[in-house]
N, C-alpha and C positions, 0 to 999 in steps of 0.2 A: 339584226336587232328586232325583237318583237314589237308589235304595235303598242301593247299595253302590258306593263308589269306592275304588280302591287307589292310594295316593300314596307316593312316596319323595322326600324332599328337595323338597317343594313341586311335584313333577312328577306329573301323573296318569298312571297306567300302565294302568288298567282301569276299566270302568264296567259295572255290572250293575243291571238293574231287574227286580224280582220282580213278576209279574202274578198277582193273586189271582183267577184264572179259568182254565178249561181251554180248550185249543184245540179247536175243533169240526171243523176240517178242515186241509188242508195249509197254508192261508194263515193269517197272523196279522193282526190288525186294523191298518189303516193308521195309526190314531192312535198305536198302540204304536211302529210303525216311525218315524213322524215324531218322536215324543218321543225315541227313542234316537238318531236322527240329530242332533237338536239337542244332546243331551248330548255325542256324539262330536265334533261340529263345535266346540262351545264349549271342549272339553278338548283339542282337536287330536289325537284318537285315530282310528286307522284301523279299529277294530272295537269293538263293544259287544255285550253279552249281554242277551237277553231271556229270563227264566226263568219258565215257566208250570207250573201243576199238570199232571201227566202227561196226555198225549193218546193218541189211539187208535194212533198209529204208534210211539210211544216211541223215536224216533230223532232224533239231532241234525240240525239243518238250518242252512243259512246263506243269506243273501240279500245280494247285492251291490247297493248303491244306485246307480242310474244317475246319471251326471254328478256323482258325489261319490266321493271316495276312502275309502269306508266300507263295511265288511261287517258285517251284523247277524247274530249267531249266536243261534239259537233253541235253547234247552235246556229239558228238562222234568224235574221231580222228582215222584216218586210219593209224595204226602203221606199216603197211606193205609197205607204200609208201617210195620213196627215201628220204634221209635226207632233201634235200631242200624243198620238198613238205610237209614233216612232219613239218618242222619249220614254213612253211607258215600257216598250219592249227593251230598251237599253237599261232602264231602271231594273226591270225584272232580271236581266242577265247580271247586273251588278249585285243585286241582292242574292242571287244564287251563288255567285263567286264569294261574296262576303260571308254567307252562311256556312260555306265549307270551311272557312277560316275563323268562324265565330267573331266576325267584325260587324260593326254597325255602320250603316249608310246614313249620313247626315241629310235631312230633307233640304231641298234647294228650292228657291223661288222659281216659278215658271213664268218669267216675264215675257212680254211680247217680243223683246229683243232676243231672248234665248230661243223662243219658238221660231223666229225668223232666221236666226243663224242655223238652227237645226234643219229647217226646210231647205235652206241653201245648201247645206252639207249633204242632205238626203238627195237633192237634185243632182249634185255633182257626183255622188256615189252611183246613182241610178244610171247616169250617162256612161260610167265606166263599165257597168255590168253588161 
């Protein structure tokens, strides 16, 4: 089961899988690619997102799967950043995914409680990396 899937009217629009590890080089693990390919194939999606803790290059990448009509997009999030900057990275990713599907992201309030929960989640995430 993917970590995040975006649906409207029982139709899948996007799939995102968070990986609790850092990328060590330009390649991502084959097992991650096969897993995302399976999600995309099952959901009839042409692209899927693999999200890792930040890597050395800090740049988006994409990989076209040979003999399949699927593109894997690799994104990173720097989980060591302050909560408000971490939230901004997550929002940018959500906006990218939404723009691919012509969806709108509703603005949310950034209360201290939300920031504290994000900081707690980021700390837990960083401990797993």
